[in-house]
N, C-alpha and C positions, 0 to 999 in steps of 0.2 A: 505402641499406640495404634489403635485401629481407626478405621474411618468413622465409626460411630462415636468415638471419643472426641474427635476434633470438630471444630465449628464448621458449618457448611461454607465452603469457599467457592461454590459454583457461581455465585453472583459477583465475585471479585474477578477482575482481569488477572491474567497470569503474571503480570508485572507488579501487582500490589502485594503488600505485606498484610496478612490478617491481623486484626486488633485482638488484644486480650491474651497474648502469649506471655505467660508468667516466667517460664523457664528461659534463662538467658541463652542456653545452647540452642533450644528450639527457635528462639527469636533470631539468633544469628543465622541458623540454617534457612529460615524463611526469608530473611533479608538477602542472603546469598542467592537463593533460588530466584527471587524476584529480580535481582540485579542481572543474573545470567539470562533470564528470560527477556529482560529489556535490551540487553546487548544483542541477543538473537533477533529480536524484532527489528531493531535499528540496523543491524548488519546484514540481514538477509535481503540483498538487493533484488535478486530474481523474484522473490515473493512480493516485494513492494512494487516492483514494476508490473507484475501480473495483476495485482489488485488495482493499481492506478489505471492500467489499460482497460480492465473490465469496467471500472467506473466511467471512463471516457466513452466506452462503447455504449453503455446504458444511456449516458447523456446524449450521445449522437443519435441513437435510435429514438429517444424521446423527442428530440428536436426535429428529426425527420418526420415523425408522426404528426407533430403539431404544425410544421411548416415545410411541406415537401419542396416548394419552389426555392425557399431559402437554403434547404439542404443541398439541392442540386447546384445552386449558385456557389455555395461554400465549397463543394467538391470540385467544381470547375476552377475556382480561385486557387485552391490548394494545389491542384494539378498544374496550373499555370506557374505558380511559384516554384514548385519542385522542378518542373521542366526547365524553367529559366535558370535555376541554380545549376542543374546538370549541364546545361548548355554553356554557361559561363565557366564552369570548372573544366569542361572538355576543351573549350577554346583556349583557356589559360595553359592547360597541359600541352596542347598541340603546338604552342609557340615556342 
């Protein structure tokens, strides 16, 4: 089977099974391929963390562009929370 014989699958996500497969073997292969792709997407934690952090960075930049004073206040608040947590942990460990 060549690429010209098959239906165009570029519009489908890699975890979807194309419709219209009449051959049961080809259908089973397509389902297995989609299942393995879904497992890879769900199980690839470094990639998921990278995408989530990129989305968060875009949101933070957008927020900072719209509201610079609020972004500074949020950064100071986050720094205070992290500093307090480190101080509490260090004090608990030293006792």
